[in-house]
PAZAPA-4460 file (N, C-alpha, C; in steps of 0.05 Angstrom, whole numbers, plus 32768, in hexadecimal, padded with zeros to 4 digits):
% residues 250
    n_x    n_y    n_z   ca_x   ca_y   ca_z    c_x    c_y    c_z   seq   type   mol
   8067   82C1   7EEE   8079   82D8   7EEF   8085   82DC   7F0B     1      M     A
   8076   82D7   7F20   8080   82DA   7F3B   8094   82C4   7F41     2      R     A
   808E   82AB   7F39   80A0   8294   7F3F   80B9   8295   7F2E     3      Q     A
   80B7   829F   7F16   80CE   829D   7F03   80D3   82B8   7EF5     4      L     A
   80DA   82CD   7F05   80DD   82E7   7EF9   80F3   82EA   7EE4     5      P     A
   8106   82D7   7EE5   811D   82D8   7ED3   8119   82C9   7EB9     6      H     A
   8102   82BC   7EB6   80FC   82AC   7E9E   80EE   82BC   7E89     7      E     A
   80F3   82B7   7E70   80E4   82C2   7E5A   80CB   82B2   7E56     8      N     A
   80B4   82C0   7E55   809B   82B3   7E52   808D   82BC   7E38     9      V     A
   8085   82A9   7E28   8075   82AE   7E10   8059   82A2   7E15    10      L     A
   8045   82B2   7E17   802A   82A9   7E1C   8019   82AA   7E03    11      Y     A
   800E   8293   7DFB   7FFE   8291   7DE3   7FE0   8290   7DEB    12      I     A
   7FD1   82A3   7DE2   7FB4   82A2   7DE6   7FA6   829A   7DCC    13      A     A
   7F9B   8282   7DCC   7F8E   8278   7DB4   7F71   8282   7DB3    14      D     A
   7F6F   829C   7DB1   7F54   82A9   7DB2   7F43   82A3   7D99    15      Q     A
   7F4F   8298   7D84   7F3F   8290   7D6D   7F2E   8278   7D73    16      A     A
   7F35   8269   7D88   7F27   8250   7D8E   7F1A   824E   7DAA    17      H     A
   7F20   8262   7DBB   7F14   825F   7DD6   7EF6   8265   7DD5    18      V     A
   7EE6   8259   7DE8   7EF0   8246   7DFD   7EF4   822A   7DF2    19      P     A
   7F08   821C   7DFD   7F0E   8201   7DF5   7EFB   81ED   7E01    20      Y     A
   7EEF   81F4   7E18   7EE1   81E1   7E29   7ECB   81D0   7E1C    21      G     A
   7EBE   81DA   7E07   7EA9   81CB   7DFA   7EB1   81C0   7DDF    22      Q     A
   7ECB   81C2   7DD8   7ED4   81B8   7DBE   7EDB   819A   7DC1    23      R     A
   7EDA   818B   7DAB   7EE3   816F   7DAC   7F00   816D   7DB4    24      P     A
   7F06   8158   7DC3   7F21   8154   7DCD   7F36   8153   7DB7    25      M     A
   7F30   8146   7DA1   7F43   8144   7D8B   7F4A   8160   7D80    26      E     A
   7F36   8171   7D7E   7F39   818C   7D74   7F4C   819B   7D86    27      E     A
   7F47   819A   7DA0   7F58   81A8   7DB3   7F75   819D   7DB2    28      V     A
   7F77   8182   7DAF   7F92   8176   7DAD   7FA1   8181   7D95    29      R     A
   7F93   8184   7D7F   7FA0   818F   7D67   7FAA   81AC   7D6B    30      N     A
   7F99   81BC   7D79   7FA1   81D7   7D7F   7FBA   81D8   7D91    31      Y     A
   7FBA   81C6   7DA5   7FD0   81C5   7DB8   7FEA   81BD   7DA9    32      A     A
   7FE8   81AB   7D96   7FFF   81A3   7D86   8009   81BB   7D75    33      M     A
   7FF7   81CA   7D69   7FFE   81E1   7D59   800C   81F6   7D6A    34      G     A
   8001   81FB   7D81   800D   8210   7D93   8029   8207   7D9C    35      I     A
   802B   81ED   7DA2   8045   81E2   7DAB   805A   81E5   7D95    36      T     A
   8053   81DF   7D7C   8066   81E2   7D66   806F   81FF   7D64    37      E     A
   805C   8212   7D67   8063   822E   7D66   8076   8235   7D7C    38      Y     A
   8071   822C   7D95   8082   8232   7DAB   809E   8226   7DA8    39      L     A
   809F   820F   7D9D   80B9   8202   7D97   80C9   8213   7D83    40      I     A
   80BB   821E   7D6F   80C8   822F   7D5B   80D3   8249   7D68    41      S     A
   80C9   8250   7D80   80D3   8267   7D8E   80E6   825F   7DA4    42      K     A
   80F0   8246   7DA3   8104   823C   7DB5   80FB   8238   7DD2    43      N     A
   80E2   8230   7DD5   80D7   822B   7DF0   80E7   8213   7DFD    44      A     A
   80EF   8217   7E16   80FD   8201   7E24   80EB   81F1   7E37    45      K     A
   80D4   81FC   7E3C   80BF   81EE   7E4C   80A4   81FA   7E44    46      I     A
   808F   81E9   7E44   8075   81F3   7E3C   8061   81ED   7E53    47      I     A
   8053   8202   7E5C   803E   81FF   7E6F   8023   81FE   7E5F    48      V     A
   8015   81E8   7E61   7FFB   81E6   7E54   7FE7   81F2   7E67    49      V     A
   7FE4   820D   7E66   7FD6   821C   7E7A   7FB8   821C   7E75    50      A     A
   7FAD   8204   7E72   7F91   8200   7E6C   7F8A   81E4   7E74    51      C     A
   7F76   81E0   7E85   7F6D   81C6   7E8E   7F63   81B5   7E76    52      N     A
   7F53   81C2   7E65   7F48   81B4   7E4E   7F5E   81AA   7E3B    53      T     A
   7F71   81BB   7E35   7F87   81B3   7E23   7F98   819E   7E30    54      A     A
   7F9C   819F   7E4B   7FAB   818B   7E59   7F9D   8170   7E57    55      S     A
   7F83   8170   7E5B   7F73   8158   7E5A   7F74   814C   7E3E    56      A     A
   7F73   815D   7E2A   7F72   8153   7E0E   7F8D   814B   7E03    57      A     A
   7FA2   815A   7E0B   7FBB   8158   7DFC   7FD4   8151   7E0B    58      A     A
   7FD4   8153   7E25   7FED   8151   7E34   7FFC   8137   7E2F    59      L     A
   7FEE   8121   7E30   7FFA   8107   7E2B   8006   8106   7E0F    60      K     A
   7FF7   810F   7DFB   8001   810F   7DDF   8019   8121   7DDB    61      S     A
   8019   8138   7DE8   802F   814B   7DE6   8049   813F   7DF1    62      L     A
   8046   8132   7E08   805E   8126   7E15   8069   810F   7E04    63      R     A
   8057   8100   7DF7   8060   80EB   7DE5   806D   80F5   7DCC    64      Q     A
   8061   810B   7DC1   806B   8116   7DA8   8085   8126   7DAB    65      S     A
   8089   8132   7DC3   80A1   8142   7DC8   80AE   8139   7DE2    66      Y     A
   80BA   8121   7DE2   80C4   8115   7DFB   80DB   8124   7E08    67      P     A
   80E9   8134   7DF9   80FF   8143   7E05   80F8   815F   7E10    68      D     A
   80DF   8166   7E0C   80D5   8181   7E14   80C3   817E   7E2D    69      L     A
   80CA   818B   7E43   80B8   8188   7E5B   809E   8198   7E58    70      P     A
   8088   818B   7E60   806E   8198   7E60   8063   8198   7E7C    71      F     A
   8058   81AE   7E84   804A   81B1   7E9E   802C   81B3   7E97    72      I     A
   801C   81A1   7EA1   8000   81A1   7E9B   7FEF   81AA   7EB3    73      G     A
   7FD5   81AE   7EAD   7FC2   81B5   7EC2   7FB0   819E   7EC7    74      M     A
   7FA9   8199   7EE1   7F94   8186   7EE7   7F85   8191   7EFF    75      E     A
   7F6B   818C   7F01   7F5C   8197   7F18   7F68   818D   7F32    76      P     A
   7F6A   819F   7F45   7F78   8199   7F5E   7F67   8189   7F71    77      A     A
   7F5F   8171   7F67   7F4D   815F   7F77   7F5D   8153   7F8E    78      V     A
   7F77   814D   7F89   7F87   8140   7F9E   7F88   8150   7FB8    79      K     A
   7F91   816A   7FB7   7F92   8179   7FD0   7F76   817E   7FDC    80      P     A
   7F62   8180   7FCB   7F46   8183   7FD5   7F3D   816A   7FE4    81      A     A
   7F43   8153   7FD9   7F3B   813A   7FE6   7F4A   8135   8000    82      A     A
   7F63   813E   8000   7F74   813A   8018   7F6C   814C   802F    83      E     A
   7F60   8163   8029   7F5A   8177   803F   7F3D   817B   8045    84      T     A
   7F2B   8170   8035   7F0E   8174   803A   7F06   8168   8055    85      T     A
   7EF6   8176   8064   7EEC   816C   807D   7ED0   8161   807A    86      Q     A
   7EC1   816B   8067   7EA5   8162   8063   7EA4   814A   8050    87      S     A
   7EB9   8145   8041   7EB9   812F   802E   7EAB   8136   8015    88      G     A
   7EA5   8150   8011   7E97   8159   7FF9   7EA6   8170   7FEC    89      A     A
   7EAC   816D   7FD2   7EBC   8181   7FC4   7EAE   8188   7FAA    90      V     A
   7EAE   81A2   7FA4   7EA3   81AC   7F8A   7EBA   81B0   7F77    91      G     A
   7EB5   81A9   7F5D   7EC9   81AD   7F48   7EBC   81BC   7F31    92      V     A
   7EC8   81D3   7F2A   7EBF   81E3   7F14   7ED3   81E0   7EFD    93      L     A
   7EC9   81D6   7EE6   7EDB   81D1   7ECF   7ECA   81D0   7EB6    94      A     A
   7ED8   81CE   7E9F   7ECA   81CC   7E85   7EC1   81B0   7E7F    95      T     A
   7EAE   81AC   7E6D   7EA5   8191   7E66   7EBC   817F   7E5D    96      P     A
   7ECF   818A   7E4D   7EE5   817A   7E42   7EF7   8171   7E59    97      A     A
   7EFC   8181   7E6D   7F0C   8179   7E83   7F00   8162   7E93    98      T     A
   7EE6   8164   7E98   7ED8   814F   7EA6   7ED8   8135   7E96    99      F     A
   7ED7   8137   7E7C   7ED6   811F   7E6B   7EF1   8112   7E66   100      Q     A
   7F07   8120   7E6D   7F21   8117   7E66   7F2C   8101   7E79   101      G     A
   7F3E   80F1   7E6E   7F4A   80DB   7E7D   7F5B   80E5   7E95   102      A     A
   7F66   80FE   7E92   7F77   8109   7EA7   7F66   810E   7EC0   103      L     A
   7F4E   8119   7EBD   7F3D   811E   7ED4   7F34   8104   7EE0   104      Y     A
   7F2C   80F0   7ED0   7F24   80D6   7EDA   7F3A   80C9   7EEA   105      A     A
   7F53   80CC   7EE0   7F6A   80C1   7EEE   7F6E   80CE   7F0A   106      S     A
   7F6B   80E8   7F0B   7F6E   80F7   7F24   7F59   80ED   7F38   107      V     A
   7F41   80EB   7F2F   7F2B   80E2   7F41   7F31   80C6   7F4C   108      I     A
   7F39   80B4   7F39   7F3E   8098   7F41   7F55   8096   7F55   109      E     A
   7F6A   80A7   7F52   7F81   80A5   7F63   7F7D   80B3   7F7E   110      R     A
   7F6E   80C9   7F7E   7F6F   80DA   7F96   7F54   80E0   7FA3   111      F     A
   7F3E   80DA   7F96   7F24   80E3   7FA0   7F12   80CD   7FAA   112      A     A
   7F1D   80B5   7FB0   7F0C   80A0   7FBA   7F02   80A7   7FD5   113      Q     A
   7EE8   80A4   7FD9   7EDB   80AA   7FF3   7ED3   80C7   7FF5   114      G     A
   7ED8   80D7   7FE1   7ED0   80F4   7FE1   7EBA   80F8   7FCC   115      V     A
   7EA5   8106   7FD4   7E90   810D   7FC1   7E98   8126   7FB1   116      K     A
   7E97   8123   7F96   7E9E   8139   7F85   7E85   8143   7F77   117      L     A
   7E81   815D   7F78   7E6A   8169   7F6B   7E75   817B   7F55   118      Y     A
   7E6D   8176   7F3C   7E79   8182   7F25   7E66   8196   7F17   119      Q     A
   7E72   81AB   7F0B   7E62   81BE   7EFB   7E73   81CA   7EE6   120      H     A
   7E68   81CF   7ECE   7E77   81D9   7EB8   7E75   81F7   7EB4   121      T     A
   7E64   8205   7EC4   7E62   8222   7EC3   7E60   822D   7EA7   122      C     A
   7E4C   8225   7E98   7E49   822E   7E7C   7E49   824D   7E7A   123      P     A
   7E5A   8257   7E68   7E5B   8274   7E63   7E6E   8283   7E74   124      G     A
   7E7A   8277   7E89   7E8B   8286   7E9C   7EA5   828E   7E8E   125      L     A
   7EB1   827C   7E7E   7ECA   8283   7E70   7EC6   829C   7E5F   126      V     A
   7EB0   829D   7E51   7EAB   82B5   7E40   7EA8   82CE   7E51   127      Q     A
   7E9B   82CC   7E68   7E98   82E3   7E79   7EB3   82ED   7E83   128      Q     A
   7EC5   82DA   7E8B   7EDF   82E1   7E95   7EF0   82ED   7E7E   129      I     A
   7EEE   82E2   7E66   7EFD   82ED   7E4F   7EF6   830A   7E4B   130      E     A
   7EDD   8311   7E51   7ED3   832C   7E4D   7EDA   833E   7E65   131      Q     A
   7EE6   8333   7E79   7EED   8342   7E91   7ED6   8345   7EA5   132      G     A
   7EC1   8335   7EA2   7EAA   8337   7EB4   7EAE   8325   7ECC   133      N     A
   7EC1   832E   7EDE   7EC8   831D   7EF5   7EB3   831D   7F0B   134      F     A
   7EA2   8331   7F0C   7E8E   8333   7F21   7E73   833C   7F17   135      S     A
   7E6E   8337   7EFE   7E55   833F   7EF2   7E3D   832F   7EFC   136      S     A
   7E25   8339   7EF7   7E0D   832A   7EFF   7E0C   830F   7EF1   137      T     A
   7E14   830E   7ED7   7E14   82F5   7EC8   7E28   82E1   7ED4   138      T     A
   7E40   82EA   7EDA   7E54   82D9   7EE6   7E4A   82CE   7F01   139      S     A
   7E3E   82DF   7F11   7E34   82D6   7F2B   7E1E   82C1   7F27   140      R     A
   7E0C   82C5   7F14   7DF6   82B2   7F10   7E01   8297   7F07   141      K     A
   7E15   8297   7EF5   7E22   827E   7EEC   7E2E   826F   7F04   142      I     A
   7E3C   827E   7F15   7E49   8271   7F2C   7E35   8269   7F42   143      L     A
   7E21   8278   7F46   7E0C   8270   7F5A   7DFE   8257   7F51   144      E     A
   7DF8   8255   7F37   7DEC   823C   7F2C   7DFD   8224   7F31   145      D     A
   7E17   8228   7F30   7E2A   8212   7F34   7E2E   820C   7F52   146      A     A
   7E32   8221   7F62   7E3B   821D   7F7D   7E26   8219   7F92   147      L     A
   7E0F   8226   7F8F   7DFB   8224   7FA4   7DF1   8207   7FA8   148      L     A
   7DEC   81F7   7F92   7DE5   81DB   7F97   7DFC   81CB   7FA4   149      P     A
   7E15   81D2   7F9E   7E2B   81C5   7FAB   7E2C   81CC   7FC9   150      M     A
   7E27   81E5   7FD0   7E27   81ED   7FEC   7E11   81DE   7FFB   151      L     A
   7DFB   81D9   7FED   7DE5   81C9   7FFA   7DEE   81AC   8000   152      A     A
   7E03   81A3   7FF2   7E0E   8188   7FF7   7E26   8189   800A   153      Q     A
   7E2A   81A0   8017   7E3E   81A3   802C   7E5B   81A2   8022   154      N     A
   7E60   81AD   800A   7E7C   81AE   8002   7E8B   81C1   8014   155      I     A
   7EA5   81BB   8018   7EB6   81CE   8027   7ECE   81D7   8017   156      D     A
   7ECF   81CE   7FFD   7EE5   81D4   7FEC   7EDB   81D7   7FCF   157      T     A
   7EE6   81EB   7FC1   7EE0   81EE   7FA4   7EFA   81ED   7F95   158      V     A
   7EFB   81DB   7F81   7F12   81D8   7F70   7F0E   81E7   7F56   159      V     A
   7F20   81F8   7F4E   7F1E   8206   7F34   7F2C   81F6   7F1F   160      L     A
   7F1D   81EA   7F0D   7F28   81D9   7EF8   7F29   81E7   7EDD   161      G     A
   7F2B   8201   7EDD   7F2E   8210   7EC4   7F3F   8229   7ECA   162      C     A
   7F53   822E   7EB9   7F66   8244   7EBF   7F59   8260   7EBD   163      T     A
   7F41   8262   7EB3   7F33   827C   7EB3   7F28   8282   7ECF   164      H     A
   7F20   826D   7EDD   7F10   8271   7EF5   7F1D   827F   7F0C   165      Y     A
   7F38   827F   7F0F   7F44   828E   7F25   7F3E   82AC   7F25   166      P     A
   7F37   82B6   7F0D   7F31   82D3   7F0C   7F17   82D9   7F1A   167      F     A
   7F06   82C5   7F20   7EED   82CB   7F2E   7EED   82BE   7F4A   168      V     A
   7F05   82B9   7F55   7F07   82AE   7F70   7EF9   82C1   7F84   169      V     A
   7EFD   82DB   7F83   7EEE   82EC   7F97   7ED0   82E8   7F95   170      P     A
   7EC5   82E5   7F7D   7EA8   82E1   7F7A   7EA0   82C6   7F85   171      L     A
   7EB1   82B1   7F7F   7EAB   8296   7F89   7EAC   8296   7FA7   172      I     A
   7EC0   82A3   7FB3   7EC2   82A4   7FD0   7EAB   82B2   7FDD   173      Q     A
   7EA1   82C7   7FCF   7E8A   82D6   7FD8   7E71   82C4   7FDA   174      E     A
   7E6E   82B3   7FC6   7E57   82A1   7FC4   7E59   828A   7FD9   175      I     A
   7E71   827E   7FDB   7E73   8266   7FEC   7E79   826C   8009   176      V     A
   7E83   8284   800E   7E8A   828B   802A   7EA7   8284   8031   177      G     A
   7EB1   8290   8046   7ECD   828D   804E   7ED4   8271   8058   178      E     A
   7EC0   8262   8060   7EC5   8247   806B   7ECB   8233   8055   179      K     A
   7EC5   823A   803C   7ECA   8227   8026   7EE4   822F   8019   180      V     A
   7EF6   821B   8016   7F10   8220   800A   7F0E   821F   7FEC   181      R     A
   7F1A   8232   7FDE   7F1B   8233   7FC1   7F38   822E   7FB8   182      V     A
   7F3C   8218   7FA8   7F57   8210   7FA0   7F5D   8219   7F84   183      I     A
   7F70   822A   7F81   7F7B   8233   7F67   7F95   8223   7F62   184      D     A
   7F97   8213   7F4D   7FAF   8203   7F49   7FC6   8212   7F3D   185      P     A
   7FC2   822B   7F35   7FD8   823A   7F27   7FF2   823C   7F36   186      A     A
   7FF2   8243   7F50   800C   8244   7F5E   801B   822A   7F5E   187      P     A
   800D   8214   7F60   801B   81FA   7F5F   8027   81F4   7F44   188      A     A
   801A   81FD   7F2F   8024   81FA   7F14   803D   820B   7F10   189      V     A
   803D   8223   7F1A   8055   8234   7F18   806D   8228   7F28   190      A     A
   8067   821D   7F3F   807C   8210   7F4F   8088   81F7   7F41   191      R     A
   8076   81E8   7F34   807F   81D0   7F25   8090   81D8   7F0D   192      Q     A
   8088   81EE   7F00   8098   81F8   7EEA   80B4   81FF   7EF3   193      T     A
   80B6   820C   7F0A   80D1   8213   7F15   80E1   81FA   7F1B   194      Y     A
   80D4   81E6   7F27   80E2   81CE   7F2F   80ED   81BF   7F16   195      R     A
   80DD   81BE   7F01   80E6   81B0   7EE9   80FD   81BE   7EDC   196      V     A
   80FB   81D9   7EDA   8111   81E9   7ECF   812B   81E5   7EDF   197      L     A
   8128   81E5   7EF9   813F   81E2   7F0B   814B   81C6   7F08   198      Q     A
   813B   81B2   7F07   8145   8196   7F04   8154   8192   7EEA   199      Q     A
   814A   819F   7ED5   8157   819D   7EBB   816D   81B1   7EB6   200      R     A
   8172   81C2   7ECA   8186   81D7   7EC8   8180   81E9   7EB0   201      R     A
   8167   81F1   7EAF   815F   8203   7E99   8158   821F   7EA2   202      L     A
   815C   8225   7EBB   8155   823F   7EC6   8166   8255   7EB9   203      L     A
   815A   826B   7EB4   8169   8282   7EA9   817C   828F   7EBE   204      N     A
   818D   829F   7EB5   819F   82AF   7EC6   818F   82BF   7EDA   205      D     A
   8192   82BA   7EF4   8181   82C9   7F08   8187   82E6   7F0A   206      P     A
   819D   82F0   7EFD   81A3   830C   7EFF   8195   831D   7EE9   207      T     A
   8187   830F   7ED7   8179   831D   7EC1   815B   8319   7EC4   208      K     A
   814C   832E   7EBD   812F   832C   7EBE   8125   8320   7EA3   209      M     A
   8111   8310   7EA5   8106   8304   7E8D   80F3   8316   7E7E   210      G     A
   80ED   830E   7E65   80DA   831D   7E55   80BF   830F   7E54   211      E     A
   80AA   831E   7E53   808F   8313   7E52   8083   831C   7E37   212      L     A
   807C   8308   7E26   8070   830E   7E0C   8056   8300   7E09   213      K     A
   8043   830D   7DFB   8029   8303   7DF6   8024   8300   7DD8   214      F     A
   8015   82EC   7DD0   800C   82E9   7DB5   7FF0   82DD   7DB5   215      A     A
   7FE1   82E4   7DA0   7FC5   82D9   7D9F   7FBE   82D2   7D83   216      T     A
   7FAD   82BE   7D80   7FA3   82B5   7D66   7F89   82C4   7D5F   217      S     A
   7F80   82D6   7D70   7F68   82E5   7D6C   7F6D   8303   7D6B   218      G     A
   7F58   8312   7D70   7F5A   832F   7D71   7F6A   8337   7D8A   219      D     A
   7F80   8346   7D87   7F91   834D   7D9F   7F83   8360   7DB3   220      P     A
   7F6E   836E   7DAA   7F62   8382   7DBB   7F56   8377   7DD5   221      T     A
   7F46   8361   7DD3   7F3B   8355   7DEC   7F52   834C   7DFF   222      P     A
   7F67   8341   7DF4   7F7D   8338   7E05   7F8B   8350   7E12   223      L     A
   7F8F   8366   7E03   7F9B   837E   7E0E   7F8A   8388   7E25   224      K     A
   7F70   8389   7E21   7F5D   8393   7E36   7F5F   8381   7E4F   225      N     A
   7F61   8367   7E4A   7F61   8354   7E60   7F7C   8357   7E70   226      F     A
   7F92   835A   7E62   7FAC   835D   7E6F   7FAD   8377   7E80   227      L     A
   7FA1   838C   7E75   7F9F   83A5   7E84   7F8E   83A1   7E9D   228      K     A
   7F78   8392   7E9A   7F66   838E   7EB1   7F73   837F   7EC8   229      L     A
   7F84   836C   7EC1   7F91   835C   7ED6   7FAD   8366   7EDD   230      I     A
   7FB5   837C   7ED0   7FCE   8388   7ED8   7FE8   837B   7ECE   231      G     A
   7FE7   836D   7EB8   7FFF   8361   7EAC   800B   8374   7E98   232      L     A
   8026   8378   7E9A   8033   838B   7E87   8036   837E   7E6C   233      P     A
   8033   838E   7E57   8038   8385   7E3C   803F   839D   7E2B   234      F     A
   8050   8398   7E17   8056   83AE   7E04   8046   83AA   7DEB   235      S     A
   804A   8393   7DDE   803B   838D   7DC6   8030   8370   7DC8   236      T     A
   801B   836B   7DB9   8010   8350   7DB7   8013   8347   7D9B   237      I     A
   8022   8331   7D96   8026   8327   7D7B   800C   8319   7D71   238      N     A
   8006   831D   7D58   7FEF   8310   7D4C   7FF7   82F6   7D3E   239      R     A
   7FEA   82E1   7D44   7FEF   82C6   7D38   7FD7   82BF   7D27   240      L     A
   7FDB   82AB   7D16   7FC5   82A1   7D04   7FC8   8283   7D01   241      A     A
   7FB1   8276   7CFF   7FB0   8259   7CFA   7FAF   8255   7CDC   242      W     A
   7FC2   8245   7CD2   7FC1   823C   7CB6   7FBC   821E   7CB7   243      K     A
   7FA3   8216   7CB6   7F9C   81FA   7CBB   7FA1   81F5   7CD9   244      G     A
   7FB2   81E2   7CDF   7FB9   81DC   7CFB   7FD4   81E7   7D03   245      L     A
   7FDF   81F8   7CF2   7FF9   8204   7CF8   7FF5   8221   7D01   246      K     A
   8002   8228   7D17   8001   8243   7D22   8019   8253   7D18   247      L     A
   8014   826A   7D0C   802A   827A   7D01   8028   8297   7D08   248      V     A
   803E   82A6   7D06   803C   82C3   7D0A   802C   82D0   7CF4   249      D     A
   8019   82E1   7CFB   8007   82ED   7CE7   8016   8304   7CD9   250      A     A
***
């Protein structure tokens, strides 16, 4: 919204199926295909796959299936972490599916040679964040279990490999201390989205403000509460339904 205030944004929350992180890759790929078909039906000109797990599972297939439609994917920011670490030790927080994906393996192979990576899946953290528990005792315990052993290995950087995790950056920073850098990839994803739209001459009229719309495949109430909590404006939230692997307006 800050990078592209003039663009219309349609955000799909697949709350019927979250969290994706422990689902089989093929299942997540099918959901990503269904969501993409729905977004195309709403005239999407670019799609941001705003989920590391879905990017790991589906990004390659999506680009092959829809070659004329630009996709912006997520990948753990291992490259900037590897380039800037002083201790040579980096912590990565992500879901099991992200760690198992070919995308993550490729990033490590290309950019993380000579750097020690310490990984943790933070079981239960996505659910805590979905409930708005950004600083709860449970959230702290999950993060301490992940981060304290990494700190013992002298990490100086933490990479957030799940799009839920930036909501608990203050808690992470509290645990690791100010000397440890926490990398949130979201700003880079927004900048890349702008660059692609600009290159393809797809940017909206800069004199008009864009619309922000939300839709969910689950109960709208938790999403409404979450949006209020993080201060995002919304008027209504459209209800969607899965009919097999097809996403439709409910």
